[in-house]
N, C-alpha and C positions, 0 to 999 in steps of 0.2 A: 332374598334369593341366595341360596347357598353357592359359594364359589366352587370352582372345580379347576383341576389342572389339565392342561393339554398334554396328552401322552406323546412323547417324542420317541422316535426310533433311535436305536443306539448309534447309527451312523450320523444322525442329526446332532446328537450330543457331542460326538467326536468332532464334527465339523465346527460347532460353536466354540469348543475349547481350543481348537487349532487357530481359529480366527482371533479368539481372545488373546492367545499367546503371541500371535503376530503383531497385533495392535499394541499389546503391552510392551513388546520389544521396541516397536517404533516410538512409543511414548518415551521410553527410557533413553533412546538414541537422541531424541529432541531435548529432553530435560537435562541430561548429564552434562553436555558442554556448557550450558548456562550455569548450572550449579558449580562446575569446576572453575569457571572464570570468577564467579562470585566469591567462592571461598579463597581463591588465590589472590583476590584483590585486597584481602586483609592480612597478607603476609609481607614481611620484609623481603627485599630483593635477594639477599643472601639465603634466607630460609627457603625461598621458592625453588632455587636451583638444587637444593639438598632434599627438600621434601615437596615434590611436585604434586603428588596425588593425595597426600594426607591432610588432615585438618590443621589449621594454624596452631602452632604451639603458643604463640603470643599474638592476640588479635590487634592489628594495627589499623587505625582509622585515618591516619594522616594521608594515606594514598588518595582517598576520596577528596580530602580537603585540598591537597596539593594539585590534584588533577584540574581543578578549576583555575589554577594559576599558571598552567602550562601555556606557553606562547609558541605557536608554530607559524612561521612566515608572518609574524606580526599579528596573528589572530589568536584570541583566547577562546576557550570553550564557550564562554558566555556569548561571544560574537558568532561562533559557529551555530549555537542554538538560535540566535536571532535570524541568521541567514536561513536556517532550516525552517523556522516558523514562517518567515515571509514567503519563501518559495513553496512550502507545503500548502499554505492557505491559498495563495494566488493560483498555483497550478491546479489545485483541487477544484476551486471555484470555476476557473475558466474551462477546465477539462469536463467537469460535470455539466456545465451549461451547454457547451458545444455538442457533447454526446447526447444529452437529453433532447436538445432541439432537433438533432439529426434523427434520432430514433422516433420522436413524435411525428415529424414530417413524413418519414418513411412508412409509418403504420397508419396514419389517419388521413393522408391525402393521396388521391389517385392522380398520378401524372405519368407522362411517357417515360419509359426506360427505368421505372422504379425497381422492377425485379432485377434488371441488369446491374443497377447501382449496388443493390444489396449483395448480389453475387460477387461483384468486383471487390466490395468491402471485405468479404470473407476470404476470397482468393489472395488478396494483397497481404492479409495477416499471415498467410502460409509462406510468404517470401522472406528470407532473412534480410534484415535491414543493414547488416554490417557492410555490404557492398556499396551502400550509398553514403556511408559516413564521411569518406574523404571529400566527395563533392559537396556535401552539406556543410562540412567544416570550412571549405574554401568559400562557399557562398556566404556563410556567417562572417568570415573574416573580411570579405570584400565589402560587405554592407555595414560593418562596424558593430556586430551584435555579439562578438566574443567578449566574455567577462562582463555581461550585462544581465540584470534581472529580466529585462524585456525579452532577450533571446531565449531564456529558459521558459518564460511564460508562453511564448509563441509555439515552442515545441509541444507544449501540453494542450494547445488549442485544437488539435486534430479531432474532428467529430466522429471518427470511426475507431474501432478497436474493440477490446474486450468489454469495456464499459458500454459501448454502443449496443453490443449483442445482448447484454444483460437487460438493459433498459428497453430494447426493442421487444423482447418477449413480454415485458411488463406492460408497456403501452398497448401492445396488441390485444391484451386481455381487458383493458379498461373500456368501460361502456361509453358510447358516444351520445347517450340519451341527453345528458346534461348539456353537452355542447350544442346539440340541436335546439334545445329549449332556449339557450342563450342566443343562438343565431336568430331565432324568431323574435327575441326581444331587441335585436339590433346590435348584439355584441360582435366585434370584429375578431380576426384571427389571433392577434396578439393578446387581446383581453381573455379570450377563451383559454389560451395556453397558460397565461400567468395566473389567472384567477380561478380556473376550474381544473385543468389537467395537472398542473404542477402540484397543487394541494392533494389531489387524489393519488399522485405518484410519490408523495413525500416519504412513505415508508421505504420504498425501493431506493429512492435517491439518497436517503440517510444511510442505508446499509452499504450501498455501492460507494458512496462518498467516503465513508470511513475506511473501507478497503483501499480506495485510491489514495487517500491521505497517507495511510501507512506506507504504501508503495512509494510515494514521493518523498516521504521522510527517509526511507532507506535507500533512495536512489543514489548510487555512487558514480555510475558511468557517465550520466548526463553532465554532472558538475565537473567531473574530471576532464571530459572532452571539450565542453563549450564554455565553462566558467570556472577555471581553476582558482581564480582570485576570490570568488564568492564561496569561500570554504564553508561547507555545511558540516554537520556533525558526522554524517555518514562518510564523507570524503576526508574529514579531518582526522578520523581515527587512524587511517592508513598513514597519514603524515606524523601523527603522534607516535605510532609504532616504529616508524623509520628513525625518529630522533631519540627514542627512549627504548631501544631494543635490549639494553642491559638492565632496565628497570621495568620488567614486564608486569609486576603487580600494579604499578601505576597505570600502565596501559589497560589492564583489565578493569580497573576502576573507571577509566574513561569510557570503555566499551559498555559497562553497566549503565553509565549515565546516558548513553545514547539509546540503550534498549529499554530502559525503564519507562519513558513516556509512551512508547508503543505498547508495552504490556499493560500500562494503566488504561490507555484508551480502549484496547481490546477487551480488557476485563470489565470496563464500565459499559461497553456497548455490545458485549457478546450476545446477549439475548436478542437485541435488535438485529444483529447480523444474521444469527441463526434463524430467526423468525421470518425474515424477509428475503432470504436467499436460499437457494437449493442448488444441487448439483446440476450444472448445465444451464442455469438461468435464474431469473428472479420469479418468485411465485406471484401469480396474478390473483 
């Protein structure tokens, strides 16, 4: 079958080129700061202040090596990485489980006030949370959860939020036929959820879990507010910058070390994320 071209109107071609130019500028705005930091991380401190925007005249790799030896408040970058890994894995697992269970119950079980709970969950997301920070900090301080891993993990255990909305749309589109067959065979609610529904929702859980893990890895404010002694790489970069303000190339090298794991994870799972998520929700 001979191919053919769709004839476009001139105004359509103009619109396409305008949109292409806008997105190209947006891509440059995102990539340029990363490349700028990367190039400057290979400069000496003296050269950086003289040649800010140019290529390094002499490529220096010691900044990357010495950044591993930086010690801020008795914490090295290796320890920051360890704290980030512990909290990212723990918060992602707990957050995904609570949001998945909440979304599953809201979509597959009929109980009183179900619609009202869903509405309240959406409305609460519109309310700024900054007003409750002081009360929450006082509560955490009174019960001894400040500067503890447990305190951060509890914060991530809320079953509602963006993750809940994404999984809600996915679970709503999952067939209940297999669950009904399992019920006939005598399977209980927990067995249906763990052995049938979770495997069926695995693509969505994987995609949303990756996005949530990236968010926890980059979380600065939660650690700064509730666990400043559990220095993560996201929070530690600010401390490194404060103590090495005259040696910015070394700070840039530390920033690259914090960003590279996120880029590697996103590059490895980009297809999974794009395949299983779409604008406004998860595909069913």
